[in-house]
C-alpha positions in Angstrom: 7.9 13.4 -20.1 8.6 9.9 -18.5 11.6 8.9 -16.3 12.4 4.6 -17.5 14.8 3.0 -14.9 17.4 1.0 -16.0 17.8 -0.9 -12.9 15.3 -0.5 -9.8 14.6 2.3 -7.6 14.3 2.2 -4.1 13.3 5.8 -2.5 13.7 6.0 1.0 13.1 8.7 4.1 15.5 10.1 5.8 15.9 7.8 8.6 19.6 6.0 9.1 19.8 2.1 8.1 22.5 2.3 12.1 20.9 -0.1 14.5 19.3 1.0 17.1 15.4 2.7 18.7 14.1 4.7 15.3 16.8 3.5 12.9 14.5 1.2 10.2 14.3 3.8 6.7 11.6 3.4 5.9 10.6 2.6 1.5 8.1 5.0 0.2 7.3 7.1 -3.1 8.9 9.8 -4.0 8.0 12.7 -3.3 7.3 15.5 -6.7 10.6 17.3 -4.9 12.9 14.6 -5.6 11.8 14.3 -8.9 12.0 17.4 -9.9 15.1 17.1 -8.8 16.1 13.8 -10.6 14.6 15.6 -14.1 16.8 19.1 -13.4 20.2 16.9 -13.0 19.4 15.0 -15.8 18.6 18.4 -17.5 22.2 19.7 -16.1 24.1 16.6 -17.3 22.7 17.3 -20.8 23.3 21.0 -20.9 26.9 20.1 -19.8 29.0 22.0 -17.7 27.7 25.9 -19.1 26.0 27.0 -15.4 22.9 29.0 -16.3 21.4 27.7 -19.0 19.6 24.9 -17.8 16.0 24.6 -18.6 14.9 23.4 -15.0 11.2 22.2 -14.2 9.3 24.8 -12.5 6.5 22.4 -11.4 5.8 18.4 -11.4 2.4 16.7 -11.3 3.4 13.0 -9.8 5.1 10.4 -10.3 2.2 8.1 -11.6 3.1 5.3 -12.2 2.5 4.0 -15.4 3.0 1.4 -18.6 4.3 1.8 -22.1 1.6 0.0 -25.2 4.0 -1.0 -27.5 0.6 -0.9 -30.0 -1.0 1.9 -29.6 2.1 3.6 -29.0 0.5 6.1 -25.4 0.9 5.4 -21.9 -1.4 4.0 -19.3 -1.0 5.4 -15.9 -2.1 3.4 -13.5 -3.8 5.2 -10.0 -3.7 4.5 -6.8 -7.6 3.8 -5.4 -8.8 6.4 -2.6 -9.0 4.7 1.0 -12.4 4.9 1.1 -13.4 3.6 -2.3 -14.4 0.4 -1.7 -15.6 -2.7 -3.8 -19.3 -3.2 -3.8 -21.5 -6.2 -2.5 -23.7 -7.0 -5.2 -21.1 -6.8 -8.1 -17.7 -6.7 -8.1 -17.4 -4.5 -11.2 -19.2 -1.9 -8.9 -17.5 0.4 -6.2 -18.5 2.8 -4.0 -17.6 5.3 -1.6 -17.5 4.4 2.5 -19.8 6.8 4.3 -18.4 7.0 7.8 -21.5 5.5 10.6 -22.6 7.9 13.1 -23.4 6.0 16.3 -26.2 7.5 18.7 -25.1 8.8 21.7 
């Protein structure tokens, strides 16, 4: 299932926008529970006012960013690169996992 926003989407933490100590809200990626809530609301809106007949999602994996390829008629998903994977010094096409260095005592 794909969610295609019709306008900009901003998901933020639960902090207030009010000024003061610790009052700055931060934009973040939506949690799976946020996506499940959006899907449940969309299913409920599509089902109408009849309670108890809405099929709600049991599990949500994601969300994942994607791009629709109209020529191939398929999605190309984009996954974030893990923080411990870095480009190699010898090739721009080769990536390697970082291992922590152990220092002698």
